[in-house]
A tleap script that builds the chain and sets N, CA, C and O, in Angstrom:
source leaprc.protein.ff14SB
mol = sequence {
  NMET LYS LYS ILE SER PHE ILE GLU LYS ASP
  SER ARG VAL VAL PHE SER GLY GLU LEU THR
  LEU LEU THR ILE ASP ASN SER PHE GLU LYS
  LYS SER LYS ALA LEU ILE LYS SER GLY VAL
  LEU ILE PHE ASP LEU SER ASN VAL SER LYS
  VAL ASP THR ALA CYS LEU ALA TRP LEU LEU
  ALA MET LEU GLU LEU SER ASN LYS THR ASP
  CYS GLN LEU THR PHE ASP ASN LEU PRO LYS
  ASP LEU ILE LYS LEU ALA GLN LEU SER CYS
  VAL ASP MET PHE LEU PRO LYS THR ASP SER
  THR LEU ASN CGLN
}
set mol.1.N position { 36.631 75.388 -61.793 }
set mol.1.CA position { 35.198 75.209 -61.890 }
set mol.1.C position { 34.908 74.083 -62.874 }
set mol.1.O position { 35.397 74.086 -64.004 }
set mol.2.N position { 34.108 73.126 -62.431 }
set mol.2.CA position { 33.668 72.031 -63.290 }
set mol.2.C position { 32.281 72.350 -63.804 }
set mol.2.O position { 31.359 72.566 -63.018 }
set mol.3.N position { 32.130 72.380 -65.091 }
set mol.3.CA position { 30.829 72.614 -65.715 }
set mol.3.C position { 29.874 71.493 -65.303 }
set mol.3.O position { 30.291 70.359 -65.066 }
set mol.4.N position { 28.608 71.825 -65.224 }
set mol.4.CA position { 27.610 70.829 -64.881 }
set mol.4.C position { 27.132 70.127 -66.162 }
set mol.4.O position { 26.963 70.756 -67.206 }
set mol.5.N position { 26.924 68.833 -66.056 }
set mol.5.CA position { 26.394 68.067 -67.182 }
set mol.5.C position { 25.416 67.050 -66.624 }
set mol.5.O position { 25.366 66.816 -65.416 }
set mol.6.N position { 24.649 66.455 -67.502 }
set mol.6.CA position { 23.717 65.424 -67.051 }
set mol.6.C position { 23.513 64.388 -68.134 }
set mol.6.O position { 23.671 64.646 -69.327 }
set mol.7.N position { 23.153 63.196 -67.663 }
set mol.7.CA position { 22.817 62.081 -68.547 }
set mol.7.C position { 21.414 61.632 -68.178 }
set mol.7.O position { 21.122 61.383 -67.009 }
set mol.8.N position { 20.553 61.529 -69.170 }
set mol.8.CA position { 19.175 61.108 -68.950 }
set mol.8.C position { 19.020 59.655 -69.377 }
set mol.8.O position { 19.340 59.292 -70.508 }
set mol.9.N position { 18.524 58.827 -68.459 }
set mol.9.CA position { 18.260 57.428 -68.776 }
set mol.9.C position { 16.919 57.053 -68.163 }
set mol.9.O position { 16.752 57.046 -66.944 }
set mol.10.N position { 15.981 56.748 -69.027 }
set mol.10.CA position { 14.608 56.459 -68.607 }
set mol.10.C position { 14.066 57.638 -67.808 }
set mol.10.O position { 14.007 58.755 -68.322 }
set mol.11.N position { 13.674 57.409 -66.577 }
set mol.11.CA position { 13.110 58.489 -65.770 }
set mol.11.C position { 14.127 59.067 -64.775 }
set mol.11.O position { 13.754 59.831 -63.885 }
set mol.12.N position { 15.402 58.706 -64.922 }
set mol.12.CA position { 16.452 59.183 -64.014 }
set mol.12.C position { 17.400 60.095 -64.779 }
set mol.12.O position { 17.835 59.779 -65.887 }
set mol.13.N position { 17.713 61.240 -64.163 }
set mol.13.CA position { 18.687 62.170 -64.735 }
set mol.13.C position { 19.820 62.310 -63.724 }
set mol.13.O position { 19.614 62.774 -62.603 }
set mol.14.N position { 21.028 61.898 -64.141 }
set mol.14.CA position { 22.196 61.944 -63.255 }
set mol.14.C position { 23.022 63.173 -63.614 }
set mol.14.O position { 23.482 63.321 -64.746 }
set mol.15.N position { 23.202 64.055 -62.623 }
set mol.15.CA position { 23.964 65.283 -62.805 }
set mol.15.C position { 25.394 65.079 -62.323 }
set mol.15.O position { 25.636 64.370 -61.346 }
set mol.16.N position { 26.341 65.710 -63.018 }
set mol.16.CA position { 27.764 65.622 -62.655 }
set mol.16.C position { 28.387 67.007 -62.732 }
set mol.16.O position { 28.036 67.816 -63.591 }
set mol.17.N position { 29.326 67.267 -61.810 }
set mol.17.CA position { 30.030 68.550 -61.810 }
set mol.17.C position { 29.563 69.436 -60.675 }
set mol.17.O position { 29.103 68.955 -59.639 }
set mol.18.N position { 29.686 70.731 -60.883 }
set mol.18.CA position { 29.326 71.711 -59.860 }
set mol.18.C position { 28.004 72.375 -60.219 }
set mol.18.O position { 27.827 72.872 -61.331 }
set mol.19.N position { 27.076 72.377 -59.260 }
set mol.19.CA position { 25.804 73.070 -59.428 }
set mol.19.C position { 25.868 74.348 -58.608 }
set mol.19.O position { 25.450 74.383 -57.451 }
set mol.20.N position { 26.397 75.396 -59.224 }
set mol.20.CA position { 26.624 76.661 -58.517 }
set mol.20.C position { 26.157 77.831 -59.382 }
set mol.20.O position { 25.736 77.659 -60.525 }
set mol.21.N position { 26.246 79.010 -58.803 }
set mol.21.CA position { 25.892 80.229 -59.516 }
set mol.21.C position { 26.669 80.362 -60.820 }
set mol.21.O position { 26.151 80.885 -61.807 }
set mol.22.N position { 27.900 79.891 -60.822 }
set mol.22.CA position { 28.741 80.005 -62.013 }
set mol.22.C position { 28.399 78.990 -63.101 }
set mol.22.O position { 28.737 79.209 -64.264 }
set mol.23.N position { 27.741 77.890 -62.754 }
set mol.23.CA position { 27.455 76.847 -63.751 }
set mol.23.C position { 25.987 76.775 -64.160 }
set mol.23.O position { 25.664 76.206 -65.202 }
set mol.24.N position { 25.103 77.339 -63.357 }
set mol.24.CA position { 23.681 77.330 -63.702 }
set mol.24.C position { 23.419 78.570 -64.553 }
set mol.24.O position { 22.961 79.601 -64.061 }
set mol.25.N position { 23.721 78.440 -65.830 }
set mol.25.CA position { 23.542 79.565 -66.748 }
set mol.25.C position { 22.259 79.374 -67.567 }
set mol.25.O position { 21.529 78.403 -67.369 }
set mol.26.N position { 21.995 80.298 -68.478 }
set mol.26.CA position { 20.764 80.236 -69.286 }
set mol.26.C position { 20.677 78.952 -70.093 }
set mol.26.O position { 19.606 78.354 -70.200 }
set mol.27.N position { 21.780 78.531 -70.652 }
set mol.27.CA position { 21.798 77.312 -71.459 }
set mol.27.C position { 21.431 76.094 -70.615 }
set mol.27.O position { 20.616 75.268 -71.026 }
set mol.28.N position { 22.038 75.988 -69.433 }
set mol.28.CA position { 21.734 74.865 -68.538 }
set mol.28.C position { 20.274 74.898 -68.098 }
set mol.28.O position { 19.608 73.864 -68.063 }
set mol.29.N position { 19.779 76.087 -67.764 }
set mol.29.CA position { 18.388 76.198 -67.329 }
set mol.29.C position { 17.430 75.763 -68.430 }
set mol.29.O position { 16.451 75.066 -68.163 }
set mol.30.N position { 17.708 76.171 -69.671 }
set mol.30.CA position { 16.861 75.768 -70.806 }
set mol.30.C position { 16.841 74.252 -70.962 }
set mol.30.O position { 15.781 73.646 -71.120 }
set mol.31.N position { 18.040 73.642 -70.916 }
set mol.31.CA position { 18.141 72.190 -71.082 }
set mol.31.C position { 17.442 71.454 -69.941 }
set mol.31.O position { 16.759 70.456 -70.167 }
set mol.32.N position { 17.613 71.947 -68.720 }
set mol.32.CA position { 17.007 71.256 -67.583 }
set mol.32.C position { 15.488 71.427 -67.573 }
set mol.32.O position { 14.770 70.515 -67.162 }
set mol.33.N position { 14.992 72.572 -68.014 }
set mol.33.CA position { 13.534 72.762 -68.091 }
set mol.33.C position { 12.922 71.818 -69.116 }
set mol.33.O position { 11.786 71.372 -68.952 }
set mol.34.N position { 13.664 71.514 -70.165 }
set mol.34.CA position { 13.164 70.604 -71.197 }
set mol.34.C position { 13.000 69.178 -70.666 }
set mol.34.O position { 12.268 68.379 -71.251 }
set mol.35.N position { 13.676 68.857 -69.567 }
set mol.35.CA position { 13.557 67.522 -68.970 }
set mol.35.C position { 12.213 67.311 -68.287 }
set mol.35.O position { 11.731 66.184 -68.174 }
set mol.36.N position { 11.618 68.401 -67.837 }
set mol.36.CA position { 10.389 68.320 -67.059 }
set mol.36.C position { 9.216 68.065 -68.003 }
set mol.36.O position { 8.812 68.941 -68.768 }
set mol.37.N position { 8.682 66.848 -67.932 }
set mol.37.CA position { 7.513 66.473 -68.704 }
set mol.37.C position { 6.575 65.711 -67.766 }
set mol.37.O position { 6.954 65.383 -66.642 }
set mol.38.N position { 5.394 65.440 -68.210 }
set mol.38.CA position { 4.478 64.711 -67.337 }
set mol.38.C position { 5.025 63.306 -67.078 }
set mol.38.O position { 5.716 62.728 -67.917 }
set mol.39.N position { 4.709 62.788 -65.936 }
set mol.39.CA position { 5.190 61.468 -65.547 }
set mol.39.C position { 6.044 61.532 -64.295 }
set mol.39.O position { 5.880 62.421 -63.459 }
set mol.40.N position { 6.953 60.583 -64.175 }
set mol.40.CA position { 7.817 60.476 -62.996 }
set mol.40.C position { 9.240 60.787 -63.422 }
set mol.40.O position { 9.697 60.321 -64.465 }
set mol.41.N position { 9.938 61.571 -62.619 }
set mol.41.CA position { 11.306 61.952 -62.929 }
set mol.41.C position { 12.121 62.020 -61.646 }
set mol.41.O position { 11.664 62.555 -60.637 }
set mol.42.N position { 13.335 61.472 -61.693 }
set mol.42.CA position { 14.241 61.510 -60.544 }
set mol.42.C position { 15.496 62.275 -60.950 }
set mol.42.O position { 16.147 61.929 -61.935 }
set mol.43.N position { 15.832 63.310 -60.192 }
set mol.43.CA position { 17.094 64.017 -60.367 }
set mol.43.C position { 18.085 63.411 -59.375 }
set mol.43.O position { 17.905 63.521 -58.162 }
set mol.44.N position { 19.129 62.775 -59.896 }
set mol.44.CA position { 20.152 62.124 -59.078 }
set mol.44.C position { 21.377 63.037 -59.029 }
set mol.44.O position { 22.002 63.301 -60.056 }
set mol.45.N position { 21.714 63.514 -57.840 }
set mol.45.CA position { 22.836 64.434 -57.676 }
set mol.45.C position { 24.063 63.743 -57.087 }
set mol.45.O position { 24.911 64.403 -56.485 }
set mol.46.N position { 24.170 62.433 -57.250 }
set mol.46.CA position { 25.266 61.676 -56.641 }
set mol.46.C position { 26.645 62.089 -57.166 }
set mol.46.O position { 27.640 61.939 -56.456 }
set mol.47.N position { 26.719 62.603 -58.387 }
set mol.47.CA position { 28.011 62.995 -58.958 }
set mol.47.C position { 28.255 64.497 -58.923 }
set mol.47.O position { 29.158 64.998 -59.593 }
set mol.48.N position { 27.459 65.209 -58.149 }
set mol.48.CA position { 27.642 66.655 -58.017 }
set mol.48.C position { 28.704 66.910 -56.955 }
set mol.48.O position { 28.602 66.427 -55.827 }
set mol.49.N position { 29.716 67.669 -57.329 }
set mol.49.CA position { 30.864 67.871 -56.442 }
set mol.49.C position { 30.789 69.143 -55.604 }
set mol.49.O position { 31.474 69.247 -54.587 }
set mol.50.N position { 29.965 70.116 -56.014 }
set mol.50.CA position { 29.883 71.376 -55.278 }
set mol.50.C position { 28.511 71.996 -55.497 }
set mol.50.O position { 27.984 71.969 -56.609 }
set mol.51.N position { 27.931 72.557 -54.436 }
set mol.51.CA position { 26.625 73.219 -54.513 }
set mol.51.C position { 26.688 74.547 -53.765 }
set mol.51.O position { 27.570 74.773 -52.936 }
set mol.52.N position { 25.738 75.411 -54.076 }
set mol.52.CA position { 25.564 76.639 -53.315 }
set mol.52.C position { 24.078 76.994 -53.331 }
set mol.52.O position { 23.252 76.178 -53.740 }
set mol.53.N position { 23.739 78.188 -52.894 }
set mol.53.CA position { 22.330 78.560 -52.816 }
set mol.53.C position { 21.673 78.633 -54.194 }
set mol.53.O position { 20.457 78.479 -54.300 }
set mol.54.N position { 22.448 78.863 -55.239 }
set mol.54.CA position { 21.889 78.862 -56.597 }
set mol.54.C position { 21.357 77.472 -56.943 }
set mol.54.O position { 20.336 77.350 -57.619 }
set mol.55.N position { 22.031 76.442 -56.491 }
set mol.55.CA position { 21.570 75.070 -56.710 }
set mol.55.C position { 20.229 74.855 -56.012 }
set mol.55.O position { 19.305 74.275 -56.583 }
set mol.56.N position { 20.138 75.321 -54.793 }
set mol.56.CA position { 18.891 75.175 -54.041 }
set mol.56.C position { 17.756 75.917 -54.750 }
set mol.56.O position { 16.653 75.386 -54.881 }
set mol.57.N position { 18.019 77.119 -55.199 }
set mol.57.CA position { 17.006 77.896 -55.917 }
set mol.57.C position { 16.609 77.198 -57.214 }
set mol.57.O position { 15.433 77.177 -57.577 }
set mol.58.N position { 17.590 76.627 -57.913 }
set mol.58.CA position { 17.309 75.913 -59.162 }
set mol.58.C position { 16.430 74.685 -58.895 }
set mol.58.O position { 15.477 74.441 -59.635 }
set mol.59.N position { 16.739 73.913 -57.850 }
set mol.59.CA position { 15.921 72.741 -57.517 }
set mol.59.C position { 14.479 73.138 -57.198 }
set mol.59.O position { 13.535 72.475 -57.627 }
set mol.60.N position { 14.322 74.216 -56.448 }
set mol.60.CA position { 12.975 74.678 -56.114 }
set mol.60.C position { 12.233 75.162 -57.362 }
set mol.60.O position { 11.026 74.949 -57.483 }
set mol.61.N position { 12.941 75.809 -58.287 }
set mol.61.CA position { 12.322 76.245 -59.542 }
set mol.61.C position { 11.907 75.042 -60.388 }
set mol.61.O position { 10.840 75.052 -61.003 }
set mol.62.N position { 12.751 74.004 -60.421 }
set mol.62.CA position { 12.408 72.790 -61.167 }
set mol.62.C position { 11.197 72.104 -60.538 }
set mol.62.O position { 10.342 71.565 -61.240 }
set mol.63.N position { 11.137 72.131 -59.234 }
set mol.63.CA position { 10.001 71.542 -58.525 }
set mol.63.C position { 8.714 72.308 -58.845 }
set mol.63.O position { 7.665 71.703 -59.070 }
set mol.64.N position { 8.799 73.620 -58.864 }
set mol.64.CA position { 7.632 74.433 -59.210 }
set mol.64.C position { 7.169 74.138 -60.643 }
set mol.64.O position { 5.975 73.983 -60.896 }
set mol.65.N position { 8.114 74.064 -61.563 }
set mol.65.CA position { 7.780 73.757 -62.953 }
set mol.65.C position { 7.164 72.360 -63.072 }
set mol.65.O position { 6.209 72.160 -63.822 }
set mol.66.N position { 7.711 71.405 -62.334 }
set mol.66.CA position { 7.171 70.038 -62.405 }
set mol.66.C position { 5.737 69.982 -61.893 }
set mol.66.O position { 4.918 69.230 -62.422 }
set mol.67.N position { 5.431 70.763 -60.879 }
set mol.67.CA position { 4.058 70.800 -60.358 }
set mol.67.C position { 3.090 71.353 -61.393 }
set mol.67.O position { 1.932 70.939 -61.444 }
set mol.68.N position { 3.556 72.285 -62.216 }
set mol.68.CA position { 2.707 72.891 -63.239 }
set mol.68.C position { 2.501 71.966 -64.438 }
set mol.68.O position { 1.527 72.110 -65.176 }
set mol.69.N position { 3.421 71.013 -64.630 }
set mol.69.CA position { 3.355 70.151 -65.817 }
set mol.69.C position { 2.965 68.719 -65.478 }
set mol.69.O position { 3.144 67.815 -66.295 }
set mol.70.N position { 2.436 68.510 -64.286 }
set mol.70.CA position { 1.986 67.180 -63.871 }
set mol.70.C position { 3.124 66.157 -63.904 }
set mol.70.O position { 2.946 65.018 -64.334 }
set mol.71.N position { 4.284 66.588 -63.442 }
set mol.71.CA position { 5.461 65.719 -63.369 }
set mol.71.C position { 5.750 65.444 -61.894 }
set mol.71.O position { 5.783 66.366 -61.079 }
set mol.72.N position { 5.956 64.186 -61.561 }
set mol.72.CA position { 6.291 63.825 -60.189 }
set mol.72.C position { 7.815 63.799 -60.077 }
set mol.72.O position { 8.451 62.799 -60.406 }
set mol.73.N position { 8.390 64.900 -59.612 }
set mol.73.CA position { 9.834 65.056 -59.509 }
set mol.73.C position { 10.304 64.731 -58.098 }
set mol.73.O position { 9.762 65.245 -57.120 }
set mol.74.N position { 11.313 63.876 -58.001 }
set mol.74.CA position { 11.956 63.614 -56.711 }
set mol.74.C position { 13.458 63.765 -56.885 }
set mol.74.O position { 13.982 63.732 -57.998 }
set mol.75.N position { 14.142 63.932 -55.747 }
set mol.75.CA position { 15.583 64.137 -55.737 }
set mol.75.C position { 16.254 62.987 -55.007 }
set mol.75.O position { 15.814 62.565 -53.938 }
set mol.76.N position { 17.326 62.488 -55.605 }
set mol.76.CA position { 18.061 61.363 -55.044 }
set mol.76.C position { 19.510 61.775 -54.828 }
set mol.76.O position { 20.079 62.528 -55.618 }
set mol.77.N position { 20.094 61.274 -53.756 }
set mol.77.CA position { 21.511 61.505 -53.440 }
set mol.77.C position { 21.865 62.982 -53.363 }
set mol.77.O position { 22.858 63.423 -53.942 }
set mol.78.N position { 21.045 63.740 -52.646 }
set mol.78.CA position { 21.361 65.152 -52.451 }
set mol.78.C position { 22.639 65.283 -51.624 }
set mol.78.O position { 22.784 64.602 -50.609 }
set mol.79.N position { 23.566 66.145 -52.040 }
set mol.79.CA position { 24.782 66.345 -51.262 }
set mol.79.C position { 24.448 66.878 -49.855 }
set mol.79.O position { 23.491 67.632 -49.677 }
set mol.80.N position { 25.238 66.478 -48.886 }
set mol.80.CA position { 24.992 66.906 -47.504 }
set mol.80.C position { 25.005 68.424 -47.363 }
set mol.80.O position { 24.225 68.984 -46.592 }
set mol.81.N position { 25.892 69.095 -48.106 }
set mol.81.CA position { 25.937 70.561 -48.053 }
set mol.81.C position { 24.626 71.173 -48.538 }
set mol.81.O position { 24.186 72.198 -48.017 }
set mol.82.N position { 24.006 70.551 -49.529 }
set mol.82.CA position { 22.740 71.053 -50.041 }
set mol.82.C position { 21.622 70.839 -49.024 }
set mol.82.O position { 20.765 71.704 -48.842 }
set mol.83.N position { 21.637 69.699 -48.374 }
set mol.83.CA position { 20.633 69.428 -47.334 }
set mol.83.C position { 20.772 70.447 -46.209 }
set mol.83.O position { 19.768 70.951 -45.705 }
set mol.84.N position { 22.002 70.753 -45.812 }
set mol.84.CA position { 22.237 71.759 -44.760 }
set mol.84.C position { 21.730 73.133 -45.189 }
set mol.84.O position { 21.101 73.839 -44.400 }
set mol.85.N position { 22.004 73.516 -46.449 }
set mol.85.CA position { 21.513 74.806 -46.962 }
set mol.85.C position { 19.991 74.847 -46.938 }
set mol.85.O position { 19.401 75.856 -46.554 }
set mol.86.N position { 19.361 73.764 -47.344 }
set mol.86.CA position { 17.897 73.701 -47.352 }
set mol.86.C position { 17.339 73.810 -45.938 }
set mol.86.O position { 16.322 74.468 -45.715 }
set mol.87.N position { 18.006 73.164 -44.984 }
set mol.87.CA position { 17.557 73.233 -43.589 }
set mol.87.C position { 17.733 74.645 -43.036 }
set mol.87.O position { 16.849 75.161 -42.352 }
set mol.88.N position { 18.877 75.269 -43.331 }
set mol.88.CA position { 19.119 76.639 -42.864 }
set mol.88.C position { 18.126 77.622 -43.467 }
set mol.88.O position { 17.769 78.619 -42.839 }
set mol.89.N position { 17.686 77.340 -44.678 }
set mol.89.CA position { 16.732 78.207 -45.373 }
set mol.89.C position { 15.286 77.834 -45.062 }
set mol.89.O position { 14.357 78.483 -45.543 }
set mol.90.N position { 15.097 76.795 -44.263 }
set mol.90.CA position { 13.765 76.305 -43.876 }
set mol.90.C position { 12.931 75.888 -45.081 }
set mol.90.O position { 11.719 76.105 -45.107 }
set mol.91.N position { 13.585 75.285 -46.090 }
set mol.91.CA position { 12.855 74.788 -47.257 }
set mol.91.C position { 13.074 73.298 -47.466 }
set mol.91.O position { 12.610 72.749 -48.466 }
set mol.92.N position { 13.771 72.626 -46.550 }
set mol.92.CA position { 14.069 71.208 -46.716 }
set mol.92.C position { 12.805 70.359 -46.828 }
set mol.92.O position { 12.811 69.322 -47.491 }
set mol.93.N position { 11.719 70.796 -46.182 }
set mol.93.CA position { 10.482 70.018 -46.231 }
set mol.93.C position { 9.803 70.092 -47.594 }
set mol.93.O position { 8.898 69.305 -47.870 }
set mol.94.N position { 10.221 71.019 -48.450 }
set mol.94.CA position { 9.636 71.145 -49.786 }
set mol.94.C position { 10.322 70.251 -50.815 }
set mol.94.O position { 9.793 70.057 -51.910 }
set mol.95.N position { 11.484 69.706 -50.483 }
set mol.95.CA position { 12.239 68.900 -51.430 }
set mol.95.C position { 11.858 67.428 -51.306 }
set mol.95.O position { 12.204 66.784 -50.315 }
set mol.96.N position { 11.146 66.884 -52.302 }
set mol.96.CA position { 10.786 65.465 -52.240 }
set mol.96.C position { 12.027 64.602 -52.463 }
set mol.96.O position { 12.645 64.644 -53.527 }
set mol.97.N position { 12.377 63.826 -51.447 }
set mol.97.CA position { 13.603 63.043 -51.475 }
set mol.97.C position { 13.291 61.553 -51.531 }
set mol.97.O position { 12.258 61.107 -51.034 }
set mol.98.N position { 14.191 60.792 -52.138 }
set mol.98.CA position { 14.061 59.332 -52.160 }
set mol.98.C position { 14.616 58.771 -50.863 }
set mol.98.O position { 15.211 59.497 -50.066 }
set mol.99.N position { 14.419 57.478 -50.656 }
set mol.99.CA position { 14.902 56.827 -49.433 }
set mol.99.C position { 16.411 56.945 -49.279 }
set mol.99.O position { 16.901 57.113 -48.162 }
set mol.100.N position { 17.162 56.861 -50.381 }
set mol.100.CA position { 18.624 56.920 -50.252 }
set mol.100.C position { 19.084 58.274 -49.750 }
set mol.100.O position { 20.083 58.354 -49.035 }
set mol.101.N position { 18.379 59.346 -50.108 }
set mol.101.CA position { 18.727 60.666 -49.604 }
set mol.101.C position { 18.355 60.800 -48.144 }
set mol.101.O position { 19.087 61.424 -47.375 }
set mol.102.N position { 17.229 60.228 -47.746 }
set mol.102.CA position { 16.792 60.315 -46.364 }
set mol.102.C position { 17.721 59.580 -45.418 }
set mol.102.O position { 17.803 59.927 -44.239 }
set mol.103.N position { 18.427 58.563 -45.917 }
set mol.103.CA position { 19.308 57.751 -45.074 }
set mol.103.C position { 20.718 58.320 -44.942 }
set mol.103.O position { 21.574 57.697 -44.313 }
set mol.104.N position { 20.973 59.481 -45.517 }
set mol.104.CA position { 22.323 60.069 -45.430 }
set mol.104.C position { 22.596 60.616 -44.055 }
set mol.104.O position { 23.679 61.144 -43.805 }
savepdb mol mol.pdb
quit
C-alpha cells in the first residue's frame, strides 16, 4: 500500500499514491478539507496509482464542501478506473472535469 500524499502549487493540488479506503484516513481528510477555500482549485490525480469507491466518495465530499465555501473545484487526470466507478454509480455527471480528463 502506497500512502497518499499531495503537493499544492498555486491553485493546483497534485495527488500521488493510492486513494483507497486504506489511505483516506482522518488525517488525510483533515488536510484535504483545509485545501478547500474560496476561489479556483484543481485536484490533479495524474500520479494516483490505485482508486476504489472510497476515492469516489471522498471526491464527492470535497465537491460538496467546495460548493459550501464558494470554491470552484475541478478534477484533472482522473484515473480511468475512477471514471468507470463513477459511471457505474451514475455520479460521473457530478464530477467537474478538465479538458484533459474528458479526452481520456
